[in-house]
N, CA and C atoms as an extended XYZ file, in Angstrom:
468
Properties=species:S:1:pos:R:3:atomname:S:1:resname:S:1:resid:I:1 pbc="F F F"
N       -32.521      -66.446       49.534 N   MET     1
C       -31.779      -66.309       49.441 CA  MET     1
C       -30.985      -67.308       49.563 C   MET     1
N       -29.948      -67.544       48.461 N   LEU     2
C       -29.153      -68.348       48.474 CA  LEU     2
C       -27.746      -68.432       48.477 C   LEU     2
N       -26.778      -69.184       48.987 N   ILE     3
C       -25.632      -69.467       48.534 CA  ILE     3
C       -24.925      -70.800       47.515 C   ILE     3
N       -24.808      -70.280       46.419 N   ASP     4
C       -24.523      -71.742       46.023 CA  ASP     4
C       -23.426      -72.606       45.729 C   ASP     4
N       -23.978      -74.181       45.269 N   HIS     5
C       -23.212      -75.070       45.834 CA  HIS     5
C       -22.043      -75.119       45.327 C   HIS     5
N       -21.138      -75.522       46.934 N   GLY     6
C       -19.259      -74.945       45.962 CA  GLY     6
C       -18.733      -73.344       45.875 C   GLY     6
N       -19.100      -72.390       46.627 N   VAL     7
C       -19.024      -71.107       47.069 CA  VAL     7
C       -18.858      -71.637       48.244 C   VAL     7
N       -17.366      -70.767       48.603 N   ALA     8
C       -17.220      -71.102       50.219 CA  ALA     8
C       -17.418      -69.185       51.238 C   ALA     8
N       -18.573      -68.914       50.803 N   ALA     9
C       -18.835      -67.814       51.447 CA  ALA     9
C       -19.304      -67.621       52.778 C   ALA     9
N       -18.282      -66.758       53.698 N   PRO    10
C       -18.996      -67.288       54.996 CA  PRO    10
C       -19.665      -66.375       55.340 C   PRO    10
N       -20.716      -65.734       54.830 N   LEU    11
C       -22.318      -65.632       54.514 CA  LEU    11
C       -23.061      -65.312       55.295 C   LEU    11
N       -24.364      -64.943       56.501 N   SER    12
C       -24.911      -64.450       56.193 CA  SER    12
C       -26.533      -64.730       55.697 C   SER    12
N       -27.101      -65.933       55.844 N   VAL    13
C       -28.450      -65.750       55.209 CA  VAL    13
C       -29.327      -64.458       55.486 C   VAL    13
N       -29.543      -64.112       56.555 N   ASP    14
C       -30.085      -63.476       57.104 CA  ASP    14
C       -29.126      -62.203       57.229 C   ASP    14
N       -27.884      -62.778       57.060 N   TRP    15
C       -26.610      -60.770       56.572 CA  TRP    15
C       -28.075      -59.929       55.399 C   TRP    15
N       -27.708      -60.882       54.642 N   LEU    16
C       -27.932      -61.168       53.545 CA  LEU    16
C       -29.252      -60.875       52.814 C   LEU    16
N       -29.836      -61.151       53.490 N   ARG    17
C       -31.701      -61.418       53.974 CA  ARG    17
C       -31.295      -59.484       54.402 C   ARG    17
N       -30.943      -58.848       55.073 N   GLY    18
C       -31.247      -57.802       56.314 CA  GLY    18
C       -30.323      -57.087       55.234 C   GLY    18
N       -29.455      -56.759       54.575 N   ILE    19
C       -29.380      -55.914       53.735 CA  ILE    19
C       -30.044      -55.768       52.038 C   ILE    19
N       -31.132      -56.807       51.614 N   VAL    20
C       -32.045      -56.918       50.855 CA  VAL    20
C       -33.203      -56.002       51.739 C   VAL    20
N       -33.726      -56.153       52.480 N   GLU    21
C       -34.957      -56.245       53.436 CA  GLU    21
C       -34.637      -54.443       53.325 C   GLU    21
N       -33.289      -53.262       54.174 N   GLN    22
C       -32.815      -51.986       54.213 CA  GLN    22
C       -32.462      -51.619       52.687 C   GLN    22
N       -32.647      -52.191       51.389 N   VAL    23
C       -32.644      -51.366       50.143 CA  VAL    23
C       -33.762      -51.710       50.302 C   VAL    23
N       -34.452      -52.220       50.520 N   LEU    24
C       -36.374      -52.922       49.737 CA  LEU    24
C       -37.044      -50.842       50.806 C   LEU    24
N       -37.279      -51.067       51.254 N   ALA    25
C       -37.377      -50.036       52.426 CA  ALA    25
C       -37.000      -48.769       52.714 C   ALA    25
N       -35.245      -48.092       52.350 N   SER    26
C       -35.253      -47.163       52.341 CA  SER    26
C       -35.251      -46.631       50.336 C   SER    26
N       -36.146      -47.701       49.787 N   GLU    27
C       -37.366      -46.936       48.874 CA  GLU    27
C       -38.219      -47.326       48.678 C   GLU    27
N       -38.512      -47.238       49.450 N   ASN    28
C       -39.993      -47.416       50.216 CA  ASN    28
C       -41.230      -48.537       48.992 C   ASN    28
N       -40.351      -49.478       49.007 N   SER    29
C       -40.638      -50.733       48.073 CA  SER    29
C       -42.193      -51.032       48.516 C   SER    29
N       -42.686      -51.138       49.576 N   GLY    30
C       -43.726      -51.699       50.149 CA  GLY    30
C       -42.941      -53.040       50.820 C   GLY    30
N       -44.415      -53.638       51.859 N   SER    31
C       -44.061      -55.131       52.437 CA  SER    31
C       -44.517      -56.450       51.370 C   SER    31
N       -44.590      -56.177       50.118 N   THR    32
C       -45.906      -56.747       49.184 CA  THR    32
C       -44.491      -57.109       48.140 C   THR    32
N       -42.955      -57.143       48.352 N   VAL    33
C       -42.252      -57.305       47.614 CA  VAL    33
C       -41.259      -58.676       47.359 C   VAL    33
N       -40.762      -59.624       46.278 N   GLU    34
C       -39.920      -60.265       46.833 CA  GLU    34
C       -39.144      -60.789       46.031 C   GLU    34
N       -37.041      -60.800       46.311 N   LEU    35
C       -36.879      -61.211       44.307 CA  LEU    35
C       -35.583      -61.916       45.338 C   LEU    35
N       -35.072      -63.011       44.587 N   GLY    36
C       -34.562      -63.500       44.947 CA  GLY    36
C       -32.850      -62.945       44.885 C   GLY    36
N       -31.654      -64.053       45.654 N   LEU    37
C       -30.576      -63.651       45.466 CA  LEU    37
C       -29.480      -64.609       45.858 C   LEU    37
N       -29.354      -64.674       44.745 N   VAL    38
C       -28.083      -65.698       44.545 CA  VAL    38
C       -26.472      -65.546       44.545 C   VAL    38
N       -26.225      -66.257       45.821 N   ILE    39
C       -23.976      -65.307       45.431 CA  ILE    39
C       -23.574      -66.635       44.788 C   ILE    39
N       -22.701      -66.228       44.251 N   ALA    40
C       -22.335      -68.038       43.029 CA  ALA    40
C       -21.623      -67.880       42.307 C   ALA    40
N       -20.706      -68.714       41.914 N   ALA    41
C       -19.517      -68.931       40.419 CA  ALA    41
C       -18.639      -67.659       40.342 C   ALA    41
N       -17.968      -68.049       39.713 N   GLN    42
C       -17.817      -67.058       39.318 CA  GLN    42
C       -17.813      -66.836       37.641 C   GLN    42
N       -18.106      -69.209       37.357 N   ASN    43
C       -18.165      -69.400       36.277 CA  ASN    43
C       -19.736      -69.390       35.471 C   ASN    43
N       -20.292      -69.389       36.854 N   LYS    44
C       -21.994      -69.224       36.975 CA  LYS    44
C       -21.921      -68.147       36.171 C   LYS    44
N       -21.252      -67.344       36.668 N   VAL    45
C       -22.298      -65.515       36.775 CA  VAL    45
C       -21.736      -65.560       35.066 C   VAL    45
N       -21.157      -66.018       35.082 N   GLN    46
C       -19.709      -65.201       33.458 CA  GLN    46
C       -20.891      -66.197       32.416 C   GLN    46
N       -21.301      -66.814       33.281 N   GLU    47
C       -22.245      -68.259       31.608 CA  GLU    47
C       -23.912      -67.816       31.613 C   GLU    47
N       -23.843      -66.967       32.684 N   LEU    48
C       -26.207      -65.974       32.687 CA  LEU    48
C       -25.536      -64.419       32.002 C   LEU    48
N       -23.997      -64.213       32.377 N   ASN    49
C       -23.570      -63.066       31.495 CA  ASN    49
C       -23.774      -63.491       29.956 C   ASN    49
N       -22.454      -64.302       29.688 N   ARG    50
C       -22.824      -64.850       27.902 CA  ARG    50
C       -24.729      -64.906       27.699 C   ARG    50
N       -25.222      -65.421       28.602 N   ASN    51
C       -26.161      -66.611       26.942 CA  ASN    51
C       -27.412      -65.171       27.342 C   ASN    51
N       -27.472      -65.491       28.851 N   TYR    52
C       -28.933      -63.273       28.363 CA  TYR    52
C       -27.995      -61.984       28.392 C   TYR    52
N       -27.078      -61.171       27.928 N   ARG    53
C       -26.481      -60.480       28.155 CA  ARG    53
C       -25.303      -60.132       26.522 C   ARG    53
N       -24.821      -61.579       26.117 N   GLY    54
C       -24.320      -61.559       25.173 CA  GLY    54
C       -22.835      -60.869       25.410 C   GLY    54
N       -22.778      -61.071       27.014 N   ARG    55
C       -21.032      -60.477       26.848 CA  ARG    55
C       -20.316      -61.774       27.782 C   ARG    55
N       -19.558      -62.561       27.163 N   ASP    56
C       -18.941      -63.725       27.601 CA  ASP    56
C       -17.433      -63.440       28.287 C   ASP    56
N       -17.564      -62.030       29.487 N   GLU    57
C       -16.769      -62.235       30.444 CA  GLU    57
C       -17.282      -62.001       31.451 C   GLU    57
N       -16.428      -62.040       33.105 N   PRO    58
C       -16.775      -62.249       34.536 CA  PRO    58
C       -17.372      -60.370       34.371 C   PRO    58
N       -18.372      -61.113       35.534 N   THR    59
C       -18.553      -59.336       36.156 CA  THR    59
C       -19.321      -59.560       37.662 C   THR    59
N       -19.427      -58.500       37.528 N   ASP    60
C       -19.546      -58.539       39.341 CA  ASP    60
C       -21.022      -58.921       39.824 C   ASP    60
N       -22.161      -58.071       39.494 N   VAL    61
C       -23.370      -59.261       39.644 CA  VAL    61
C       -24.282      -59.118       38.835 C   VAL    61
N       -25.492      -59.294       38.516 N   LEU    62
C       -26.300      -59.123       36.977 CA  LEU    62
C       -27.776      -59.460       38.126 C   LEU    62
N       -28.565      -58.807       37.330 N   ALA    63
C       -29.623      -58.560       38.104 CA  ALA    63
C       -30.613      -59.214       36.678 C   ALA    63
N       -31.982      -59.382       36.684 N   PHE    64
C       -33.081      -59.783       35.747 CA  PHE    64
C       -34.237      -59.301       36.897 C   PHE    64
N       -34.142      -58.689       35.735 N   SER    65
C       -36.112      -58.292       35.578 CA  SER    65
C       -37.012      -58.445       35.734 C   SER    65
N       -37.866      -58.542       36.913 N   ALA    66
C       -39.225      -59.442       36.108 CA  ALA    66
C       -40.749      -58.393       35.180 C   ALA    66
N       -40.139      -57.382       36.171 N   THR    67
C       -40.926      -56.316       36.285 CA  THR    67
C       -40.837      -55.503       35.102 C   THR    67
N       -39.899      -55.396       33.968 N   GLU    68
C       -39.188      -54.621       32.940 CA  GLU    68
C       -39.805      -55.384       31.814 C   GLU    68
N       -40.881      -54.690       30.951 N   GLU    69
C       -40.053      -55.661       29.478 CA  GLU    69
C       -39.634      -56.652       28.778 C   GLU    69
N       -39.364      -56.847       28.546 N   ALA    70
C       -39.216      -58.278       27.991 CA  ALA    70
C       -38.482      -57.832       27.122 C   ALA    70
N       -36.659      -58.066       26.983 N   GLU    71
C       -36.667      -58.426       25.493 CA  GLU    71
C       -36.645      -59.021       24.202 C   GLU    71
N       -36.883      -59.084       23.564 N   LYS    72
C       -37.563      -59.409       21.459 CA  LYS    72
C       -37.000      -60.750       21.419 C   LYS    72
N       -36.069      -60.947       22.342 N   ASP    73
C       -35.587      -63.031       22.103 CA  ASP    73
C       -36.111      -63.008       23.144 C   ASP    73
N       -36.513      -62.727       23.874 N   PHE    74
C       -37.188      -63.776       25.204 CA  PHE    74
C       -38.172      -63.467       25.767 C   PHE    74
N       -39.990      -64.494       25.886 N   PRO    75
C       -40.332      -64.292       26.815 CA  PRO    75
C       -40.709      -63.312       28.004 C   PRO    75
N       -41.973      -62.886       27.831 N   PRO    76
C       -42.023      -62.674       29.366 CA  PRO    76
C       -42.107      -62.741       30.841 C   PRO    76
N       -41.876      -62.577       31.805 N   PHE    77
C       -42.698      -63.271       32.926 CA  PHE    77
C       -43.933      -63.623       33.531 C   PHE    77
N       -44.190      -64.368       33.844 N   VAL    78
C       -45.434      -64.823       33.853 CA  VAL    78
C       -46.042      -63.668       35.787 C   VAL    78
N       -46.941      -63.103       36.186 N   SER    79
C       -47.051      -62.551       37.724 CA  SER    79
C       -48.177      -63.484       37.674 C   SER    79
N       -47.206      -63.916       38.774 N   PRO    80
C       -48.672      -64.984       39.388 CA  PRO    80
C       -49.747      -64.092       40.469 C   PRO    80
N       -50.925      -64.401       40.804 N   PRO    81
C       -52.145      -63.700       41.306 CA  PRO    81
C       -52.199      -63.811       42.416 C   PRO    81
N       -51.380      -63.796       43.499 N   ASP    82
C       -50.584      -63.828       45.016 CA  ASP    82
C       -51.281      -62.795       45.401 C   ASP    82
N       -50.393      -60.734       44.645 N   GLY    83
C       -50.700      -59.738       45.294 CA  GLY    83
C       -48.899      -58.747       45.989 C   GLY    83
N       -48.316      -60.451       45.093 N   VAL    84
C       -47.022      -60.107       45.925 CA  VAL    84
C       -46.263      -59.675       44.189 C   VAL    84
N       -45.078      -58.812       44.658 N   ARG    85
C       -44.074      -57.572       43.558 CA  ARG    85
C       -43.211      -58.697       43.103 C   ARG    85
N       -43.183      -59.686       42.129 N   HIS    86
C       -41.985      -60.504       41.713 CA  HIS    86
C       -41.412      -59.730       41.195 C   HIS    86
N       -39.982      -58.659       41.817 N   LEU    87
C       -39.002      -58.053       41.267 CA  LEU    87
C       -38.085      -58.669       40.181 C   LEU    87
N       -37.145      -59.712       40.511 N   GLY    88
C       -36.671      -60.698       39.829 CA  GLY    88
C       -35.688      -61.046       40.299 C   GLY    88
N       -34.492      -61.282       40.161 N   GLU    89
C       -33.215      -62.004       40.345 CA  GLU    89
C       -31.686      -60.916       40.554 C   GLU    89
N       -31.100      -60.893       41.811 N   VAL    90
C       -29.529      -60.784       41.899 CA  VAL    90
C       -28.939      -62.290       41.951 C   VAL    90
N       -27.948      -62.013       40.818 N   ILE    91
C       -26.925      -63.144       40.428 CA  ILE    91
C       -25.547      -62.394       41.273 C   ILE    91
N       -24.393      -62.322       42.615 N   VAL    92
C       -23.508      -61.757       43.074 CA  VAL    92
C       -22.420      -62.700       42.888 C   VAL    92
N       -21.409      -62.494       41.965 N   SER    93
C       -20.346      -63.719       42.390 CA  SER    93
C       -19.258      -63.719       43.427 C   SER    93
N       -19.341      -64.182       43.710 N   TYR    94
C       -18.130      -63.791       45.075 CA  TYR    94
C       -17.438      -64.132       44.846 C   TYR    94
N       -16.548      -65.109       44.269 N   PRO    95
C       -14.837      -64.889       44.027 CA  PRO    95
C       -14.533      -63.228       43.047 C   PRO    95
N       -14.948      -62.298       41.915 N   GLN    96
C       -15.049      -61.080       41.670 CA  GLN    96
C       -15.057      -60.436       42.940 C   GLN    96
N       -15.886      -60.968       43.848 N   ALA    97
C       -16.401      -59.507       44.685 CA  ALA    97
C       -15.290      -59.272       45.566 C   ALA    97
N       -14.437      -60.915       45.595 N   VAL    98
C       -13.308      -61.351       46.562 CA  VAL    98
C       -12.238      -60.293       45.763 C   VAL    98
N       -12.457      -60.634       44.715 N   MET    99
C       -11.044      -59.531       43.653 CA  MET    99
C       -10.951      -58.125       44.328 C   MET    99
N       -12.685      -57.552       43.590 N   GLN   100
C       -13.319      -56.286       43.955 CA  GLN   100
C       -12.919      -56.057       45.495 C   GLN   100
N       -12.768      -56.444       46.058 N   ALA   101
C       -12.974      -55.962       48.185 CA  ALA   101
C       -11.344      -55.910       48.105 C   ALA   101
N       -10.478      -56.552       47.230 N   GLU   102
C        -8.761      -56.499       47.765 CA  GLU   102
C        -8.451      -55.320       46.854 C   GLU   102
N        -8.622      -55.185       45.621 N   GLU   103
C        -8.118      -54.370       45.302 CA  GLU   103
C        -8.733      -52.896       45.592 C   GLU   103
N        -9.860      -52.753       46.158 N   HIS   104
C       -10.493      -51.195       47.002 CA  HIS   104
C       -10.432      -51.602       48.711 C   HIS   104
N        -9.537      -52.604       48.733 N   GLN   105
C        -9.201      -52.304       50.135 CA  GLN   105
C        -9.908      -51.743       51.278 C   GLN   105
N       -11.397      -52.782       50.582 N   HIS   106
C       -12.005      -53.019       52.157 CA  HIS   106
C       -12.749      -53.982       52.323 C   HIS   106
N       -13.269      -55.011       53.201 N   PRO   107
C       -13.724      -55.703       53.692 CA  PRO   107
C       -14.586      -56.317       52.625 C   PRO   107
N       -14.711      -57.728       52.341 N   ILE   108
C       -14.843      -58.988       51.440 CA  ILE   108
C       -16.830      -57.705       51.939 C   ILE   108
N       -17.046      -57.986       53.106 N   GLU   109
C       -18.698      -57.742       53.721 CA  GLU   109
C       -18.569      -56.561       53.182 C   GLU   109
N       -18.352      -55.328       52.931 N   GLN   110
C       -18.943      -54.289       52.365 CA  GLN   110
C       -18.681      -54.087       50.981 C   GLN   110
N       -18.412      -54.978       50.801 N   GLU   111
C       -18.495      -55.283       48.649 CA  GLU   111
C       -19.956      -56.276       48.155 C   GLU   111
N       -20.207      -56.941       49.173 N   ILE   112
C       -21.049      -57.783       48.754 CA  ILE   112
C       -21.981      -57.046       49.604 C   ILE   112
N       -22.279      -56.256       49.998 N   ALA   113
C       -23.057      -55.209       50.311 CA  ALA   113
C       -23.230      -53.847       49.285 C   ALA   113
N       -22.059      -53.739       48.517 N   ILE   114
C       -22.113      -52.592       48.055 CA  ILE   114
C       -22.810      -53.466       46.874 C   ILE   114
N       -22.347      -54.591       46.193 N   LEU   115
C       -23.555      -55.403       45.205 CA  LEU   115
C       -24.773      -56.379       45.111 C   LEU   115
N       -24.715      -56.124       46.272 N   VAL   116
C       -25.952      -56.417       46.817 CA  VAL   116
C       -27.073      -55.201       45.889 C   VAL   116
N       -26.449      -53.964       46.776 N   ILE   117
C       -27.442      -52.801       46.592 CA  ILE   117
C       -27.605      -51.891       45.306 C   ILE   117
N       -26.287      -52.743       44.869 N   HIS   118
C       -25.881      -52.083       42.840 CA  HIS   118
C       -27.852      -52.711       42.766 C   HIS   118
N       -27.437      -54.788       42.431 N   GLY   119
C       -28.653      -55.742       41.767 CA  GLY   119
C       -29.875      -55.312       42.604 C   GLY   119
N       -29.587      -54.826       43.754 N   VAL   120
C       -31.480      -54.916       43.919 CA  VAL   120
C       -31.506      -52.974       43.479 C   VAL   120
N       -30.934      -52.518       43.893 N   LEU   121
C       -31.369      -51.078       42.723 CA  LEU   121
C       -31.738      -51.145       41.227 C   LEU   121
N       -30.971      -52.350       40.493 N   HIS   122
C       -31.407      -52.260       39.138 CA  HIS   122
C       -32.667      -52.501       39.105 C   HIS   122
N       -33.270      -53.540       39.477 N   LEU   123
C       -33.892      -54.426       39.442 CA  LEU   123
C       -35.803      -53.197       40.527 C   LEU   123
N       -35.301      -52.296       40.784 N   LEU   124
C       -35.587      -51.037       41.382 CA  LEU   124
C       -36.142      -50.515       40.239 C   LEU   124
N       -35.340      -49.726       38.754 N   GLY   125
C       -35.250      -49.642       37.655 CA  GLY   125
C       -34.016      -48.310       37.456 C   GLY   125
N       -33.314      -48.921       38.729 N   TYR   126
C       -32.525      -47.842       39.046 CA  TYR   126
C       -31.063      -48.512       37.532 C   TYR   126
N       -30.695      -47.242       36.814 N   GLU   127
C       -29.841      -47.455       35.589 CA  GLU   127
C       -28.488      -47.147       35.808 C   GLU   127
N       -27.437      -47.104       34.892 N   HIS   128
C       -26.071      -46.352       34.942 CA  HIS   128
C       -26.178      -46.631       33.499 C   HIS   128
N       -27.046      -46.124       32.919 N   ASP   129
C       -26.315      -45.327       31.131 CA  ASP   129
C       -26.191      -44.524       30.603 C   ASP   129
N       -26.619      -44.428       31.923 N   GLU   130
C       -25.812      -42.311       31.212 CA  GLU   130
C       -25.685      -42.096       32.366 C   GLU   130
N       -24.686      -40.386       32.344 N   PRO   131
C       -23.825      -39.829       33.385 CA  PRO   131
C       -24.601      -39.522       34.931 C   PRO   131
N       -26.406      -38.910       33.926 N   GLU   132
C       -26.990      -38.007       34.995 CA  GLU   132
C       -27.405      -39.454       35.757 C   GLU   132
N       -27.869      -40.411       34.905 N   ARG   133
C       -28.710      -41.622       35.840 CA  ARG   133
C       -27.119      -41.619       36.875 C   ARG   133
N       -26.307      -42.700       36.220 N   GLU   134
C       -25.105      -43.085       36.500 CA  GLU   134
C       -24.923      -42.350       37.912 C   GLU   134
N       -24.699      -41.245       38.564 N   ARG   135
C       -25.216      -40.383       39.163 CA  ARG   135
C       -25.189      -40.534       40.515 C   ARG   135
N       -26.854      -40.464       39.919 N   GLU   136
C       -27.869      -40.775       40.397 CA  GLU   136
C       -28.261      -42.192       42.129 C   GLU   136
N       -27.839      -43.542       41.061 N   MET   137
C       -27.638      -44.169       41.634 CA  MET   137
C       -26.659      -44.827       42.223 C   MET   137
N       -25.042      -44.158       42.443 N   ARG   138
C       -24.418      -43.999       43.593 CA  ARG   138
C       -24.145      -43.335       44.209 C   ARG   138
N       -25.153      -42.738       43.914 N   VAL   139
C       -26.023      -41.146       45.772 CA  VAL   139
C       -26.474      -42.317       45.934 C   VAL   139
N       -27.509      -42.703       45.213 N   ARG   140
C       -28.261      -44.079       46.145 CA  ARG   140
C       -27.403      -45.278       46.704 C   ARG   140
N       -26.799      -45.855       45.701 N   GLU   141
C       -25.946      -46.845       46.579 CA  GLU   141
C       -24.716      -46.224       48.459 C   GLU   141
N       -23.923      -44.298       48.005 N   ALA   142
C       -23.626      -45.143       48.694 CA  ALA   142
C       -24.537      -44.762       49.925 C   ALA   142
N       -25.666      -44.063       49.860 N   ALA   143
C       -26.701      -43.406       50.978 CA  ALA   143
C       -27.205      -44.612       51.688 C   ALA   143
N       -27.393      -45.422       50.844 N   ILE   144
C       -27.733      -46.388       51.314 CA  ILE   144
C       -26.583      -47.958       52.795 C   ILE   144
N       -25.463      -47.596       52.358 N   LEU   145
C       -24.513      -47.972       52.447 CA  LEU   145
C       -24.528      -47.589       53.339 C   LEU   145
N       -24.335      -46.741       53.993 N   SER   146
C       -24.289      -45.392       54.866 CA  SER   146
C       -24.911      -46.266       56.317 C   SER   146
N       -25.752      -46.210       55.471 N   SER   147
C       -26.836      -46.725       56.861 CA  SER   147
C       -26.320      -48.011       57.111 C   SER   147
N       -26.533      -49.137       56.496 N   ILE   148
C       -26.183      -50.915       56.659 CA  ILE   148
C       -24.609      -51.244       57.226 C   ILE   148
N       -23.392      -49.931       56.860 N   GLU   149
C       -22.581      -50.339       56.967 CA  GLU   149
C       -22.401      -50.734       58.913 C   GLU   149
N       -23.147      -50.679       60.013 N   VAL   150
C       -22.602      -51.160       61.252 CA  VAL   150
C       -22.688      -51.904       61.517 C   VAL   150
N       -23.642      -53.039       60.680 N   GLY   151
C       -23.749      -54.810       60.059 CA  GLY   151
C       -22.933      -54.987       59.487 C   GLY   151
N       -21.791      -54.541       59.063 N   LEU   152
C       -21.336      -54.647       58.149 CA  LEU   152
C       -20.409      -56.095       58.799 C   LEU   152
N       -19.874      -56.201       59.949 N   ASN   153
C       -19.023      -57.499       60.717 CA  ASN   153
C       -20.432      -58.699       60.799 C   ASN   153
N       -21.750      -58.455       60.226 N   GLU   154
C       -21.820      -59.827       61.334 CA  GLU   154
C       -22.431      -60.258       60.017 C   GLU   154
N       -21.009      -61.334       59.501 N   THR   155
C       -21.530      -62.137       58.766 CA  THR   155
C       -21.806      -63.923       59.698 C   THR   155
N       -21.050      -64.237       60.927 N   ASP   156
C       -21.371      -65.603       60.702 CA  ASP   156
C       -22.644      -66.105       61.374 C   ASP   156
Protein backbone atom coordinates (compact mmCIF):
# COMPACT_ATOMS: atom_id res chain seq x y z
CA MET A 1 0.00 0.00 0.00
CA LEU A 2 1.40 3.34 -1.01
CA ILE A 3 0.22 6.91 -0.95
CA ASP A 4 2.17 8.58 -3.74
CA HIS A 5 4.56 11.43 -2.93
CA GLY A 6 2.79 14.76 -3.23
CA VAL A 7 -0.69 13.37 -2.59
CA ALA A 8 -2.17 14.93 0.53
CA ALA A 9 -4.54 12.10 1.31
CA PRO A 10 -5.46 11.76 5.01
CA LEU A 11 -5.78 7.98 4.68
CA SER A 12 -4.26 5.31 6.86
CA VAL A 13 -2.33 2.52 5.15
CA ASP A 14 -3.82 0.11 7.70
CA TRP A 15 -7.34 1.27 6.78
CA LEU A 16 -6.62 0.75 3.07
CA ARG A 17 -5.12 -2.68 3.78
CA GLY A 18 -8.25 -3.58 5.75
CA ILE A 19 -10.47 -2.75 2.77
CA VAL A 20 -8.34 -4.89 0.46
CA GLU A 21 -8.35 -7.76 2.96
CA GLN A 22 -12.14 -7.59 3.27
CA VAL A 23 -12.59 -7.75 -0.51
CA LEU A 24 -10.23 -10.72 -0.75
CA ALA A 25 -11.98 -12.48 2.15
CA SER A 26 -15.43 -11.82 0.70
CA GLU A 27 -14.30 -13.43 -2.55
CA ASN A 28 -12.67 -16.40 -0.78
CA SER A 29 -9.30 -15.56 -2.31
CA GLY A 30 -7.30 -17.33 0.36
CA SER A 31 -4.41 -16.04 2.39
CA THR A 32 -1.65 -16.52 -0.18
CA VAL A 33 -2.50 -13.62 -2.46
CA GLU A 34 -0.99 -10.19 -2.73
CA LEU A 35 -1.52 -7.02 -4.69
CA GLY A 36 -0.26 -3.49 -4.82
CA LEU A 37 -2.42 -0.46 -4.07
CA VAL A 38 -1.33 3.08 -4.89
CA ILE A 39 -3.22 6.28 -4.09
CA ALA A 40 -1.86 8.62 -6.77
CA ALA A 41 -2.08 12.09 -8.24
CA GLN A 42 -4.39 12.66 -11.21
CA ASN A 43 -1.56 13.36 -13.66
CA LYS A 44 0.08 10.00 -12.83
CA VAL A 45 -3.18 8.10 -13.30
CA GLN A 46 -3.88 9.91 -16.59
CA GLU A 47 -0.36 9.08 -17.80
CA LEU A 48 -0.90 5.39 -16.99
CA ASN A 49 -4.33 5.49 -18.65
CA ARG A 50 -2.75 6.98 -21.78
CA ASN A 51 0.27 4.66 -21.87
CA TYR A 52 -1.49 1.38 -21.12
CA ARG A 53 -5.08 1.86 -22.23
CA GLY A 54 -4.62 4.39 -25.03
CA ARG A 55 -6.99 6.86 -23.34
CA ASP A 56 -5.51 10.29 -22.70
CA GLU A 57 -8.07 11.28 -20.10
CA PRO A 58 -8.50 11.30 -16.34
CA THR A 59 -9.96 8.24 -14.68
CA ASP A 60 -10.69 7.24 -11.10
CA VAL A 61 -9.15 3.77 -10.80
CA LEU A 62 -6.97 1.50 -12.88
CA ALA A 63 -6.35 -2.20 -12.31
CA PHE A 64 -3.40 -3.97 -13.88
CA SER A 65 -3.83 -7.72 -13.58
CA ALA A 66 -0.79 -9.93 -13.24
CA THR A 67 -2.91 -13.02 -13.82
CA GLU A 68 -4.75 -12.25 -17.04
CA GLU A 69 -3.25 -13.20 -20.36
CA ALA A 70 -0.96 -10.39 -21.48
CA GLU A 71 -2.11 -8.05 -24.20
CA LYS A 72 -0.34 -8.45 -27.54
CA ASP A 73 1.90 -5.40 -27.08
CA PHE A 74 3.10 -6.17 -23.55
CA PRO A 75 5.10 -9.12 -22.28
CA PRO A 76 3.45 -11.36 -19.65
CA PHE A 77 4.27 -10.95 -15.98
CA VAL A 78 6.66 -13.55 -14.61
CA SER A 79 5.28 -15.32 -11.55
CA PRO A 80 7.90 -15.94 -8.87
CA PRO A 81 7.97 -19.44 -7.37
CA ASP A 82 7.08 -18.30 -3.84
CA GLY A 83 3.63 -19.87 -3.61
CA VAL A 84 1.94 -16.47 -3.44
CA ARG A 85 -0.62 -15.58 -6.10
CA HIS A 86 0.29 -12.11 -7.33
CA LEU A 87 -2.90 -10.42 -8.50
CA GLY A 88 -1.52 -7.15 -9.83
CA GLU A 89 -1.81 -3.45 -9.05
CA VAL A 90 -4.68 -1.06 -8.30
CA ILE A 91 -4.05 2.65 -8.78
CA VAL A 92 -6.61 5.14 -7.43
CA SER A 93 -6.63 8.83 -8.37
CA TYR A 94 -7.09 10.73 -5.12
CA PRO A 95 -8.11 14.02 -6.81
CA GLN A 96 -10.68 12.20 -8.95
CA ALA A 97 -12.01 10.44 -5.84
CA VAL A 98 -12.41 13.82 -4.11
CA MET A 99 -14.40 15.18 -7.08
CA GLN A 100 -16.60 12.08 -7.23
CA ALA A 101 -17.24 12.15 -3.47
CA GLU A 102 -18.41 15.75 -3.76
CA GLU A 103 -20.55 14.87 -6.78
CA HIS A 104 -22.20 11.93 -4.96
CA GLN A 105 -22.36 13.89 -1.70
CA HIS A 106 -20.68 11.30 0.46
CA PRO A 107 -17.40 11.22 2.42
CA ILE A 108 -14.09 10.86 0.56
CA GLU A 109 -13.43 7.71 2.59
CA GLN A 110 -16.53 6.10 1.12
CA GLU A 111 -15.45 7.00 -2.42
CA ILE A 112 -11.94 5.65 -1.83
CA ALA A 113 -13.43 2.44 -0.44
CA ILE A 114 -15.68 2.09 -3.51
CA LEU A 115 -12.74 2.60 -5.88
CA VAL A 116 -10.47 0.18 -4.00
CA ILE A 117 -13.22 -2.45 -3.98
CA HIS A 118 -13.82 -1.88 -7.70
CA GLY A 119 -10.13 -2.20 -8.56
CA VAL A 120 -9.60 -5.35 -6.48
CA LEU A 121 -12.68 -6.96 -8.02
CA HIS A 122 -11.17 -6.29 -11.45
CA LEU A 123 -8.01 -8.10 -10.37
CA LEU A 124 -10.20 -11.01 -9.28
CA GLY A 125 -11.75 -11.23 -12.74
CA TYR A 126 -14.86 -9.08 -12.49
CA GLU A 127 -15.64 -6.93 -15.52
CA HIS A 128 -18.33 -4.47 -16.57
CA ASP A 129 -18.06 -4.75 -20.34
CA GLU A 130 -21.56 -6.21 -20.71
CA PRO A 131 -24.78 -5.27 -18.85
CA GLU A 132 -25.09 -8.56 -16.96
CA ARG A 133 -21.42 -8.54 -15.92
CA GLU A 134 -21.70 -4.90 -14.86
CA ARG A 135 -24.75 -5.69 -12.74
CA GLU A 136 -22.92 -8.60 -11.09
CA MET A 137 -19.92 -6.41 -10.34
CA ARG A 138 -22.06 -3.57 -8.92
CA VAL A 139 -23.94 -6.01 -6.68
CA ARG A 140 -20.64 -7.36 -5.28
CA GLU A 141 -19.30 -3.81 -4.77
CA ALA A 142 -22.40 -2.80 -2.84
CA ALA A 143 -22.37 -5.95 -0.71
CA ILE A 144 -18.71 -5.54 0.20
CA LEU A 145 -19.10 -1.82 0.88
CA SER A 146 -22.04 -2.43 3.19
CA SER A 147 -19.98 -4.93 5.17
CA ILE A 148 -17.21 -2.39 5.80
CA GLU A 149 -19.19 0.86 6.17
CA VAL A 150 -18.72 0.81 9.94
CA GLY A 151 -15.00 1.45 9.48
CA LEU A 152 -15.24 4.26 6.95
CA ASN A 153 -14.24 6.94 9.45
CA GLU A 154 -11.14 5.12 10.67
CA THR A 155 -8.67 6.97 8.45
CA ASP A 156 -6.38 8.63 10.97
